C-alpha positions in Angstrom: 12.9 193.5 -75.9 11.4 192.5 -79.2 12.7 194.2 -82.4 11.3 194.1 -85.9 14.0 195.0 -88.5 12.7 196.9 -91.5 13.8 195.8 -95.0 16.4 198.5 -95.1 18.0 197.3 -91.9 18.2 193.7 -93.4 19.9 194.9 -96.5 22.4 197.0 -94.5 23.2 194.2 -92.2 23.9 191.8 -95.1 26.0 194.4 -97.0 27.7 195.6 -93.8 27.3 199.1 -95.4 27.6 201.1 -92.1 24.4 203.3 -92.4 22.9 201.7 -89.2 23.4 204.1 -86.2 25.5 202.7 -83.3 22.5 202.7 -81.0 20.5 200.6 -83.3 23.5 198.2 -83.8 23.7 197.8 -80.1 20.1 196.8 -79.9 20.5 194.4 -82.8 23.7 192.9 -81.3 22.3 192.4 -77.8 21.6 188.6 -77.6 18.9 189.2 -75.0 16.7 191.0 -77.6 14.4 188.9 -79.8 14.9 190.0 -83.5 12.3 189.6 -86.2 11.9 190.5 -89.8 8.7 190.4 -91.8 8.0 188.1 -94.6 6.9 191.2 -96.3 10.5 192.2 -96.4 11.3 189.2 -98.5 8.4 190.1 -100.7 9.5 193.6 -101.1 13.0 192.7 -102.0 11.8 190.1 -104.5 9.6 192.6 -106.3 12.3 195.4 -106.3 14.9 193.0 -107.5 12.6 191.6 -110.3 11.8 195.0 -111.7 15.5 196.2 -111.5 15.1 198.8 -108.6 17.4 196.8 -106.3 20.6 195.0 -107.1 22.0 192.4 -104.8 25.6 191.1 -104.3 24.2 187.6 -105.2 21.1 186.3 -106.8 17.7 186.6 -105.0 17.6 183.0 -103.9 21.0 183.3 -102.4 20.1 186.6 -100.7 17.0 185.1 -99.3 18.7 182.0 -97.9 21.3 184.1 -96.2 18.6 186.2 -94.5 16.5 183.4 -93.4 19.5 181.6 -91.9 20.9 184.7 -90.2 21.7 183.9 -86.5 19.2 185.0 -83.9 16.6 186.3 -86.5 13.0 185.1 -86.6 10.5 185.4 -89.4 7.3 187.2 -88.7 4.5 185.9 -90.8 1.7 188.1 -92.2 -1.6 187.6 -90.2 -5.1 188.9 -90.8 -4.8 191.2 -87.9 -1.7 192.9 -89.5 -3.7 193.5 -92.7 -6.6 194.9 -90.9 -4.3 197.3 -88.8 -2.5 198.4 -92.0 -5.8 199.3 -93.6 -6.7 201.6 -90.6 -3.3 203.4 -90.7 -3.3 207.1 -91.8 -2.0 207.6 -95.3 1.3 209.3 -94.4 2.5 207.6 -97.5 1.3 204.7 -99.7 4.1 202.2 -99.7 2.3 198.9 -98.9 5.4 197.2 -97.5 6.2 200.0 -94.9 2.5 200.2 -94.0 2.3 196.5 -93.4 5.6 196.3 -91.4 4.4 199.2 -89.3 1.0 197.5 -88.7 2.9 194.3 -87.6 5.1 196.2 -85.1 1.9 197.8 -83.7 -0.2 194.6 -83.5 2.6 192.5 -82.1 4.0 195.2 -79.8 7.4 195.1 -81.2 9.9 198.0 -81.6 10.4 198.9 -85.3 13.9 199.6 -86.4 14.3 201.4 -89.7 16.5 203.9 -91.5 13.3 205.3 -93.1 12.2 208.7 -91.6 8.6 208.2 -92.8 8.2 206.1 -89.7 8.9 209.2 -87.6 5.9 210.9 -89.1 3.8 207.9 -88.2 5.1 208.0 -84.6 4.1 211.6 -84.2 0.7 211.1 -85.8 -0.1 207.9 -83.7 1.6 209.3 -80.6 4.1 206.4 -80.5 6.9 208.3 -78.8 
């Protein structure tokens, strides 16, 4: 199974803060699953960090290096098809990073793992259950 980890999942994994449900942790820890994170997550963290909306245990460069080198984790680049899909999504909310990450999961047919309940609204609206 392919999994796309939302930004909040990346942050939780790195901080080991315990907010990730056990069922999600089981999927993440299963070595037979392919795990991805979007380059958009790095972009989101860098913006939130630079404007003071997010603090990290280390500086941004160290945080990014740690994420990029996490075992069994692949970077999903942003493709034109992802941008086009994101533009066609209903406006459940306007967060461009969430919209792009959802679009990537739809285009690439990858299960999105997130702590953000807004994706439940998209799942209902797009009939992704």
